[in-house]
N, C-alpha and C positions, 0 to 999 in steps of 0.2 A: 504494500500500500504506500509505503514511504516513497519508493521509486516511481510509482505511478503518479503520485501527487506532484512530485518534482517534474516529471516529464510532461504532465498535462498543464500544470499551472505555474511551474517555476518556483513554487514555494511549498511549505508544509501545512498550509491551512486545512486542506481537505484531509490530510492524514490526522491532524489534531481533532477534527470533527469526527472522523471515523473512530478514533480512540475514545473520545468523550461520549459518543453514543453507544458504546459497547457493542459494536457490530460483530466483533470476533467472539463468537460463543465460547471458543476454546480457551480464551484468555481471561474470562470473567473471574474476578476475585470471589464472587459469590454467585455461582450459576443458579438460574431459576430451577427449582426442583420439579416443576411441572413442564415447562417449555423446553424440552430436550429433543434434539433430532434422533430419530430412530436409526439404528445401524443400517448401512446400505444392504447388507445381506438380508436383513428382515424385509426391507422394501422390495428387493428382488423376489423373495419368496412370496410376498403378497401378489405381485404380478403373476407369478406362476399359479398361485391358488385361484386367481381370477380367470385363469384360462388363457392368458396371453402366451404367445410363442415368440421365438427369436428374441429373447430378452438379452439386451446388450448394455454395457456401460460404455458410453462414448467418451466421457471425460471425467476425471477424478483428480482434484487438487485440494489439498488442505481441508479435507473433510466435506467438500462440496462435490456433488456429482450430477451429471446429466446422463440419464439412462432412458431406455425405451423398450417397448414390447409391442408385438402386433397381434391383432385379433386373428384367430384362425379363419 
């Protein structure tokens, strides 16, 4: 985020906003006990249980993922 803020704006104001707003769930000092992301494996199993096929993870970085499945 620091590099992106510098590249986009030339300063760290966006980075400081990012930190102040606690956008990074994984660095919270006191994580919310209810609002927690489910593990990717569980989410992929839900797709499978819903009958989706060709389930793929397209992108996975720092705990964030883009994945898909197709209806048969």
